[in-house]
N, C-alpha and C positions, 0 to 999 in steps of 0.2 A: 504494500500500500504506500502510495506516495505521501511523504511527510515533509513539510517545510516549516522553518521558524522565521517569522517576520517580527522583528523588534518594533515595538510601538513607535519608537523615535523616528522610524522611517515612514510612518503614515500619519504624521501629525496633521497634514492637510489632506482631507478626503473630500471626494466629490460624488455627487449623485448623478447617475446616468439618466437622462430625460429625453423628452421629445421636444422638437422645435418646430416653428411654423414657417410659412413662406407666404408670399403674396404674388398675384398674377396681375399685370396690367396689360394694356392693349398692345404694347410694343415688345415686351420681353417677359421672360419668366425669371423673377428675381427671388433669391432665397438665401437664408442663413440657417445652417443646421449646426447645433452644438451637441457634443457628446456629454458635456457636463453643464448642469444648470445651477448647481449649488456647491460652493466651496466653503468648508469650515476649517478654521485655523485655531490653534491654541494661542495663548498670550505671547509666547516667545519661542525661539528655537525652531521655527518652521522651515521645512525643506521647500524648494521651489516646486510649483505645481504647473503642469502643462495642461492647458485648455485647448482641445482640438476643435477646429472649425472647418466646415465645408460651406462655401458660398458660391454664388453664381458669377462672381467676379471679385475684384479687389475690394477688401472690406476695411472700414475704419473702426477704431477702438477708442472708447472713452471711459474714464472712471469717474465715479461720483465723489471719491474721497482721496485726500492726499496720501493717506497711509497705505493705500493699495498701489503696489508698484508693478509696472510691466517691465520685466527683466529683458525679454527678447520677443521677437515675433518673426514669423515667416508666413508663407501662403497657407500653411496648414494649421496655424493657430498661434497661441501666445504662451509665454512662460510668465507666471505671476507669483508674487510673494507679497507679504505684508510687513510693515514695521512692527516692532514689538509694542505691545499694549501694556504700558506701565500702570494703568488705572485698574480698578477692580470692576469696571463696568464693561459689559459686552457691547460691541459695536457692529454695525452692519453697513454694507455699501453695495454698489452695483458696478458691473463691467458691461458695457453695451457695445454690441457689434452691429454695424450698419453696412448694408450693401444696396445701394440704390434706395428703393423704397421699403426694403425688408430690413427688419432689425430683430435681434434677440438679446436677452439679458442673462448674465450669470450673477446670482445673488451671493454675496460674500459675507460670512459671519466670522467674527473673531471674539474669543472669550476674553474676559478680564484676567488680571493677574491672580493666580491661585497658588503661588509659591507658599511653602510652609509645611505644615504637618499633613496636608492632604493633597492628593493629585487627582486631577480631573481628566477623564477620557471620554471621548464622544465618537463612538464608531457609527457615524451617520451613513456609512456605506452599507450597513446591514439593512437593506431595503425591506426585508421581511420581519424586522424587529429583532429583539434580543431577549435573553432570559439570564437571570442571575441565580447562582446556587444559594442554598439557605444561609450559609455563613459568609457569603461574598467571596469565596475562593476562586470561582470561575464564572465567566460570562460566555454564553454560546450564541452564535449568530450564523447567518447564511448569506454568502455574497454571490449573486448571480453574475455570470459573464457570458457574453455572446462570442462564440468561437466560429470562425469562418475557415473552411478548407475546401479542397477540390470537390467534396461531396455536398457542399452547401453550408447552411448555417445551423448551429445547434447551441442551445443554452446549456452551460455547465454550471453546476451549483457547488461552490466551495464551502465545505462544512468547516467552520472555524471555531476553535475553543480559545478564549483569551485566558491566560494564566495571570490573574489580577496581581498576585503577590510578586511574581517574577517580571511582570509588565511586558509580556510577550504574547504574540499570536501564534497559534499552532494550526496549520491547515491539516486536518486529520483525514480528509477525503475530498475527491472531486467527483461529483456524481452527474451523470447525464440526465437529460430531460425526461427520459423514459422512467426514471425512478419516481416521478410525480412528487418531487420535493415541494413541501409547503413551508409553513412557518415553524419557528422553534416552539417546543412545548415545555421542557424543563431541563435542568442540568444539576447533577449532584456535586457535592463538595469533593468527591473522588474523581471527577472529570468524566462522568458518563452523561452524554448529551442525547436527549430525546427530541426528535423533531418529526413532523408529519411527512409521510411518504406512502403513496398508494393505499389510501384508505386506512391508515393506522400509524402508530408511532414506530419509528425505527430508532434504535439506540446505537451509539457509537462511542468508543472510549478513546483515550489519548493515543493509543497505539493503532487506531484505525480499525479495530475489531468491531463487527456489527452483530446485532441480534434484534429480534422482535419479542415483545412481552408475550408470555403464554396466554392462550385463549381458554376460557372456561368451556368445558364440554357442552355441546349443544348450541353454541353461539357461532354465527357465521362470519362475523366481522372481527378483524384484528383489534386489539385493545389500543386505547389512546391514553398515554400517561401525561397528566397535566401538573402533577406535584410530586415532590420527593422529600424524604426525611434527611436530616443532616448526616446520618450514618450511611445513607445510601441503600439501606436494606428494605425500605418501605417506599412503594410508589402508589399513587392513587390517580384515578381518572374514570374512564367509562368504557363500556363495551356495548355493542349493538347486536340484537338478536336476528338481524337480517342484513341484506346489503345496504350500503350507505344511502340514507335518505328515506328508507322505507320501514325500518324497524324501530323498536323502542330502545331508548338509551337506559342502561343499567349502571348504577354507581359501583365501582370496583376498587378494591385495595389489593396490591400485590405485597406479600410478606416473604422476603427471601426468594422472590421470583414466582411464588405460587399465588394465583389470583383467587380472590374470594369476593362474592357479590355482597354488597351492603344492603341493609334494609331501607326501604323507602317509607315515608309517612303513608298512612292508610289512604289519604286523599291528596289530590294535587293542590296547588296554590289557591284555586278557586273552589275548594271543597267538592271537587268532582273526581270520578275515577281517573287514574293516570292513563294517558294514551300515547304520550311522547317520551315520558320518563325523566330521569335526573342524571346529571353529570357531576362528578366530583371536580371541583375547580382548584382547591388548595388545601394545605394541611400545615399544622404546627411543625416545628423543627423536629420534635420527638415523635411525631405521628399520632399523638394522643387525641387530637381534635382535628376534624376535617370539616370542610364546608363545600356546598355545591349549589347548583341552580336547576330549577325545574324548566322544562322545555315545552310543556303544553301551552299553546297560544303564545309562545315566545314570552312568557311572563317573567322569566328570570327570578322567580321566587327563591329566596335564600334558605337553604336547609343546612343543618349541621349535625355531626355525629360526635358523641362524647360518652365515655363510660358505657359503651355498648348500646346506647340509646340514640334515636334519631328524632329530630323535631325541627320546626321552622324557627329560624333565627328571629329574635324579637317577639316571642310569644306574648310578652307582657303588653305590647302595643299593637298587636294584631287585631283587626276588626274586619268583619264581613257584613255585607248587606245585600239582599236579593232585591233587584228592581225589575220592572218590566220595560223592555225596549221594543222598538218596531223595526223589522228588517226591511230590505229594499223592495219587497213585494207588499209591504203594508201589513205583514203578519206579526202579531205580538209574540215575544219570547222572553224568557227569564234570563237575567244576567247577574252574576255575583260581583259586586264591587268589593275590592279588598284594600285595606290600609295595612301595609306590611313591608318588611325588609326585602330588598332585591339586591342582586349581585351587580357590582359596578366595575371594580378593578380586575376581577376574575382571578388572576394568579396569586395576588399578594394581599388579599384582604385581611389576613390574620396576623396577629403578633407572633413572634417566635415561640413563646411558650403556650400559645393558644388561649390566653386569658381574654383577649379582645378580638372581636371580628368587626370590621368596618363594612359598610354598605350604603345603600340608598333607601331611605324610608319613603315609599311612594304612597301618597294619599289619593284615593280615587273617590270621585263624587259625581252626582248627576248634575250635568250642566245643561239645563233645558231638557231636551229629549235625548241627549248623547252623554256618554261618559267623559269626564274630564279628570285631570290629575295634576298634582303638585309633587315635587321631589325635594327631599332634604337629606343632608348628610346624617347618617345614623351609625352608632357604635354600640355593640352588644357585649356585655360582660358575661362570659360563659360560666363564671364562678357564682355570680349573684343572680343571674337571669335578668338583669336590668338593662334596658335600652336607653341610651341618651340620644335624643334627636336635636340637632343644631338648627334653629330657625332664625337666629339673629342676623345671619348674613344672607337670608333669602334662599332661593332654591340652589341646590348643589348635590354633591354626592360624596360619601365617605370613601377614602382610597385605601389607607392602611393604618397601622397603629404599632406602637412600641409596647414592650412588656411593662413599661413604667406608666402607661396610660396616656401617652401623647398621641393624638390622632391627627391625620392629614386629610384634608377635604378639598374638593374643587368647588369653586363658586360659580354659579350660573350653569350654562350648558356644559355637558361632560366632555370637554375638550381641553388640551393642554393650554390653559390660560392662566387664571388667577387661583392660587392655592393658599389655603389658610391652615393654621396650626391650632389645635384645641386641647384643653385639658378635659379628658373624657369624663372622669368621675365627677368633676365639678360642673361640667357643661359650660365651660368658659372658653371664649376665643382668646388665644394668647397672642395672636398677630398673624401677619402674612409670612409666606415662606421666605421671602428675601430677608426680612428682619430676623427670622429664626436662624437662617443659615449664617448670616453675618455674626450673630451672637454666639452660636454654638460651634461653627466651623471656620469662621473668619474669612469666608469666601462669598462671592456674588454668583449665584446660580443662574443659568438661562431661564427665561420665562417657561413655565410649565408646572409640573407637579411631581411630588415624590411618590413613586410606586411601591418602594420597599425600603426598609431599614434593617440591615443585618445586625446581629448582636455586637459585632466589633465596630459598629458605627458607619460602615460602608453604605452609601446612599445609591439607590438605583432609581432613575427618574426618566421622565418623558417630556419632550418639547415639540414644537411645531416649526417646520422650515418650509419656505416657498417651494412649490413644485410646478413645473410647466404643465404637466399632464393633468393634474388634479387641483391645482391652485395651492395646495398645502399638503404636507405629509408629516406623520408622527415619527420621530426618531428617539432612540434611547441613549442614555448616558449613565456614567457611574462616577462617584467620588469615593476614592479608597484611601486608606492610610498610606502615607509616603513610606518609601523603603527605609 
């Protein structure tokens, strides 16, 4: 198996492959096509980055900020770098390419100074997202690359494990498009990386050895692992009793590789018989507490397992009401409105010891003749059975929590935007993420939210970058203790 080591210092400037546009006028076909549309740099020590360009003729280049430097240029593109950023503030700029009436833009992001006890890494080239191990030892991601040879074009998926402590990348495999590689699912502190491949999880270790989780007898679909314990001996996720998209999801835990189906609540989120099932989404570091989501009606109702029992998260604030609605043919039918906890962050809603589970408390109500809803950040204490709902900041969603009862929530729509920090047991807002990060880490983080906090303090977060194809895309980053 091919194995390469990429030291992170060689990839401080990373770019996102995107699509570019063109225009057509009455006289000629003018275009500018960029291979990279977003470049991210650290505060200092960045290597030069080549931005490749295809244009219908000679192109002009302009930059929006003096700290962006064009080192060299030729007919195939430019070489770019940035001045060191001595401030703690992130800064952004643009490089614009123009050819006749056609133009395209590369968005440039540079982080503020993060020297000191913590080091920031931003693998924004992981277009399919990333996952962090329970104790922050490894980060797993997938880097697609388009390869062209005499036989045509083919996507190759580089399966990458980042050794956070050693600060290096390990390419453990290069997989062809036929493997059906999807997004990352989970990674253990021992370096076993689970990711989606051909209707189920495929696992690969640091040596490039692969395997699939065992399937329970009688089930037709491969298992999907979405969470792992810190010792790597417990995995949790789901399995399906028929081919993808047609069977019921069943929550499963693997102990030393042996799968066991978990009990589901007698009724689904709306107090009806289950028909789509439940997935396990996450677990505590020791595997003693798990949580999952219902999939009937795409409700995302939040379930948890502890001490051999299963129940809905936030039982103390859960309410149901049956109302009569009218369908598109004018026929009346009964519908159950629910006020209850739902999954929001999916993989990292639980604190390391399982004491706290974060989520979104969704209130449903009758708005005229149609159901309406409001969503607030909610945090559930699995030891006391008490749910804290944060209403002071308006609508939002709970993201994750620490063992000490510090909760992180998004404000407004559930996108990487504004993040607040709360004292869960007191139900008090402590401030915004930027204030908390400066006080506790001495750094300025990019706009977004904290998805997970490892016991050693390593932060795993998400933010939004511009994207030509979709307008914006979510990227992951981590802040780990310095060597």
